[in-house]
C-alpha positions in Angstrom: -214.3 290.9 -43.0 -215.1 287.1 -43.3 -213.5 284.9 -46.0 -217.1 284.0 -47.2 -217.5 287.6 -48.2 -214.3 287.9 -50.1 -213.6 286.7 -54.0 -211.5 283.8 -53.4 -209.1 282.0 -55.8 -207.6 278.7 -55.9 -203.9 278.1 -57.0 -202.1 275.2 -57.9 -198.1 275.1 -58.6 -197.5 271.6 -60.2 -194.2 270.8 -59.6 -192.4 267.4 -60.8 -191.6 266.7 -57.2 -194.9 268.2 -55.5 -198.0 270.0 -55.9 -198.9 273.0 -53.7 -202.5 274.1 -53.6 -203.8 277.3 -52.1 -206.9 279.4 -51.5 -206.2 283.2 -51.7 -207.6 286.5 -52.2 -206.9 289.2 -54.9 -204.8 290.7 -52.7 -202.3 287.9 -52.3 -203.3 286.7 -48.8 -202.9 282.8 -48.6 -206.0 281.5 -46.5 -205.5 277.9 -46.8 -202.7 275.9 -48.1 -201.5 272.0 -48.6 -198.8 270.2 -50.2 -198.2 266.5 -51.5 -195.9 264.5 -53.6 -196.5 264.4 -57.5 -197.5 261.0 -58.0 -199.7 259.8 -61.0 -202.0 262.4 -62.7 -205.1 260.8 -61.4 -203.7 260.6 -57.7 -202.4 263.9 -57.8 -205.2 265.9 -59.6 -207.8 264.0 -57.2 -205.8 265.1 -54.2 -206.0 268.8 -55.6 -209.9 268.4 -56.3 -210.5 267.2 -52.9 -208.7 270.2 -51.2 -210.6 272.6 -53.2 -213.8 271.0 -52.7 -213.2 270.8 -48.7 -212.1 274.9 -48.8 -214.9 275.6 -50.7 -217.4 274.2 -48.0 -215.2 276.0 -45.1 -214.2 279.1 -46.8 -216.7 279.9 -49.5 -217.0 279.2 -53.3 -214.0 279.8 -55.6 -214.2 282.1 -58.5 -211.5 280.5 -60.6 -208.5 278.3 -60.3 -205.1 279.1 -61.7 -202.3 276.2 -62.5 -198.7 277.1 -62.9 -197.6 273.7 -63.9 -194.4 271.9 -65.0 -194.5 271.1 -68.6 -193.8 271.2 -71.6 -197.6 272.2 -71.8 -200.1 272.8 -74.6 -201.4 276.4 -73.9 -203.2 276.6 -77.2 -206.9 277.1 -76.4 -209.8 277.5 -78.8 -209.0 281.3 -79.3 -205.5 280.8 -80.0 -204.0 282.6 -83.0 -202.3 279.4 -84.0 -205.6 277.7 -83.9 -207.5 275.4 -81.5 -205.5 272.5 -80.3 -207.5 269.2 -79.1 -204.6 268.9 -76.4 -205.1 272.2 -74.8 -204.2 271.7 -71.1 -202.0 268.5 -71.5 -198.5 268.0 -70.7 -196.5 267.4 -73.8 -193.8 264.9 -74.2 -191.9 265.4 -70.3 -189.0 263.4 -68.6 -191.4 262.9 -65.7 -192.5 259.5 -65.9 -196.5 258.9 -66.6 -197.2 262.5 -67.0 -196.6 262.9 -70.9 -199.9 263.6 -72.5 -201.9 264.2 -69.2 -204.9 266.1 -69.2 -204.5 269.0 -66.3 -207.4 271.3 -67.2 -210.2 268.6 -67.9 -210.3 266.9 -64.7 -210.3 270.0 -62.9 -212.9 271.9 -64.7 -215.1 268.8 -64.9 -214.9 268.1 -61.2 -215.0 272.1 -59.9 -217.0 273.8 -62.5 -214.9 277.0 -62.5 -212.8 279.0 -64.9 -209.3 277.4 -65.2 -206.4 279.5 -66.0 -203.1 277.6 -67.1 -199.6 278.4 -67.6 -196.0 277.2 -67.0 -194.8 277.1 -63.6 -192.2 279.7 -64.3 -194.5 282.1 -66.0 -196.6 281.5 -63.0 -193.9 282.6 -60.7 -193.0 285.5 -62.9 -196.4 286.6 -62.8 -196.3 286.5 -58.9 -193.4 288.3 -58.7 -194.7 291.0 -61.0 -198.0 291.3 -59.1 -196.4 291.3 -55.4 -192.6 290.9 -55.5 -189.3 291.8 -57.3 -190.7 292.7 -60.6 -193.2 295.2 -59.6 -193.4 298.2 -61.7 -191.6 296.7 -64.5 -192.9 295.5 -67.9 -190.2 293.5 -69.4 -188.3 291.0 -67.3 -187.4 287.2 -66.8 -187.9 284.8 -64.0 -185.5 281.7 -64.1 -185.7 278.8 -61.7 -182.5 276.7 -61.4 -183.1 273.5 -59.4 -184.3 270.1 -60.2 -184.8 271.4 -63.8 -184.0 274.8 -65.4 -187.0 276.8 -66.7 -187.7 280.5 -67.6 -190.6 282.7 -68.1 -191.5 286.3 -67.9 -193.2 289.1 -69.3 -192.5 291.3 -72.3 -194.4 294.7 -72.6 -196.6 293.8 -69.7 -197.6 290.3 -71.1 -196.7 286.8 -70.3 -194.3 285.3 -73.0 -196.1 282.9 -75.2 -195.9 282.3 -78.6 -195.6 279.0 -80.7 -195.9 277.3 -77.0 -193.9 278.9 -74.4 -190.4 279.6 -73.5 -188.1 276.6 -72.9 -185.3 279.0 -71.5 -183.7 275.9 -69.7 -183.0 274.1 -73.1 -181.0 276.6 -75.0 -177.6 275.3 -76.1 -174.6 276.9 -74.5 -170.7 276.8 -75.3 -169.6 273.5 -73.7 -165.5 273.4 -73.4 -165.3 269.5 -72.8 -161.4 270.0 -72.2 -162.5 271.9 -69.2 -165.9 270.1 -68.4 -165.8 266.5 -69.7 -169.2 266.1 -68.4 -171.6 264.9 -71.2 -174.7 266.4 -70.0 -177.9 265.4 -68.1 -180.8 266.2 -70.4 -182.7 263.3 -72.1 -183.4 265.5 -75.0 -180.5 267.6 -75.7 -177.7 266.2 -73.5 -175.5 269.3 -72.8 -178.0 272.2 -73.1 -178.3 274.7 -70.2 -180.6 272.3 -68.1 -178.4 269.4 -69.0 -175.2 271.2 -67.6 -176.5 273.4 -64.9 -179.4 271.9 -63.0 -179.3 270.2 -59.5 -179.2 266.6 -61.0 -176.5 267.6 -63.8 -174.3 269.0 -60.6 -174.9 265.7 -58.6 -174.0 263.5 -61.5 -170.9 265.5 -62.5 -169.6 265.5 -59.1 -171.1 262.6 -57.3 -173.0 264.3 -54.4 -176.2 266.6 -54.2 -175.3 270.4 -54.9 -176.5 271.5 -51.4 -173.7 269.3 -49.9 -170.8 270.8 -52.0 -168.8 273.3 -49.9 -168.8 276.8 -50.8 -165.3 277.0 -52.3 -165.8 273.9 -54.4 -164.8 274.1 -57.8 -168.5 273.4 -58.8 -169.9 276.6 -58.0 -167.5 278.6 -60.3 -168.6 276.5 -63.2 -172.2 276.5 -62.4 -171.8 280.5 -62.2 -170.0 280.4 -65.5 -173.0 278.4 -67.3 -175.6 280.7 -65.5 -173.8 283.8 -66.9 -173.5 282.3 -70.5 -177.4 281.9 -70.4 -178.1 285.2 -68.8 -175.9 286.8 -71.4 -177.9 285.3 -74.0 -181.3 286.4 -72.7 -180.0 289.8 -72.0 -179.1 290.3 -75.6 -182.3 288.7 -76.9 -184.9 289.9 -74.7 -183.3 293.2 -73.1 -185.1 292.2 -69.6 -185.2 295.0 -67.2 -184.3 292.8 -64.1 -183.6 288.9 -63.9 -185.1 286.9 -61.0 -183.2 283.7 -60.1 -185.2 281.1 -58.2 -184.9 277.4 -57.5 -182.8 275.9 -54.9 -179.5 275.8 -56.7 -179.6 279.5 -57.3 -180.4 280.3 -53.9 -176.9 279.1 -52.5 -175.5 282.1 -51.1 -172.0 281.8 -52.7 -173.5 281.6 -56.1 -175.1 285.0 -56.7 -172.2 287.3 -56.4 -170.2 284.8 -58.9 -173.1 284.9 -61.5 -173.2 288.7 -61.4 -169.6 289.3 -61.8 -169.5 286.4 -64.5 -172.5 287.9 -66.4 -170.8 291.4 -66.3 -167.6 289.7 -67.7 -169.2 287.9 -70.4 -171.0 291.0 -71.6 -167.9 293.0 -71.7 -169.4 296.2 -71.5 -171.4 295.8 -74.5 -174.8 296.5 -73.1 -174.4 300.0 -71.9 -176.8 300.2 -69.1 -176.3 301.3 -65.7 -178.2 298.3 -64.4 -175.7 296.0 -65.6 -172.4 298.0 -65.4 -173.3 299.9 -62.0 -176.0 298.1 -60.3 -175.7 294.4 -60.8 -176.6 293.7 -57.4 -180.2 295.0 -58.1 -180.3 293.7 -61.7 -179.8 290.1 -61.0 -181.8 289.2 -57.8 -183.5 286.6 -55.9 -187.3 286.2 -55.7 -188.9 288.6 -53.3 -191.5 286.0 -52.6 -189.3 283.2 -51.9 -190.8 279.9 -52.3 -194.4 281.2 -52.7 -193.6 282.8 -55.9 -195.1 279.9 -57.7 -198.4 279.3 -55.7 -199.0 283.3 -55.7 -198.4 283.4 -59.4 -201.1 280.6 -59.8 -203.6 282.7 -58.0 -202.7 285.6 -60.1 -203.4 283.3 -63.0 -206.7 282.3 -61.5 -207.6 286.3 -61.6 -206.6 286.3 -65.2 -208.9 283.6 -66.1 -211.8 285.7 -65.0 -210.7 288.6 -67.0 -210.1 286.5 -70.1 -213.7 284.9 -69.6 
């Protein structure tokens, strides 16, 4: 079957460092892909538009486009129970220079004239893992990315987590013993929140070198696992997820995952009486099955939802 006889969807994983754009099918097959640095909103979105126009000519027209973007985002469309928002599809105040109040949906819709699905990058990655990866068959789980920033998303009762806006799991406060860890934190909004204490830039600022250059036996990893376990314990007690998926560059350090599992069990101290935590923690806290493609595949899944919603 030729590509032009398939229903094709566009996907954008919009990160603070790079954008990944892809064209794929409803089965998760990627037919074309490109990536480029995140510069200014106008320049970055123009590159995305050019890519999709070129692929529409060579592969066939797109049914819709999904965008899984860094944020915070205004996700309140006209049909929102909270009421219509004139800034739907815009990025809200963000540490990324030049992107506060940037309109993501408007320029794409105007240039490409297709339905646009929008959600956070982590909700998008969660959706991808639910469709094709480590969360298949579940209805309540969370996906966390721990890297340049920390974000979280997921599904509850089979639906992406929304509400007032969207989850900001990277900005929960954590217990911070400044005698043990005198580092003040790196978040411009909250100083020593989860992201401020445990993101890649926080580790670099605390230890004076990038996280990936730290040796496996460096004390940084025990402290990092401590903060991640504190956060996971809070999420387990709040949302009762059936599985936790940990993505992002920091989380993929091989020495870190065993420490996180061990410290999460110790922190919960037997309170959550579930075999998944007490006996099967290795299959409860897991890496993404889709690896680095979770976000862009999730964006394609968002494109499919945009058709359904329409």
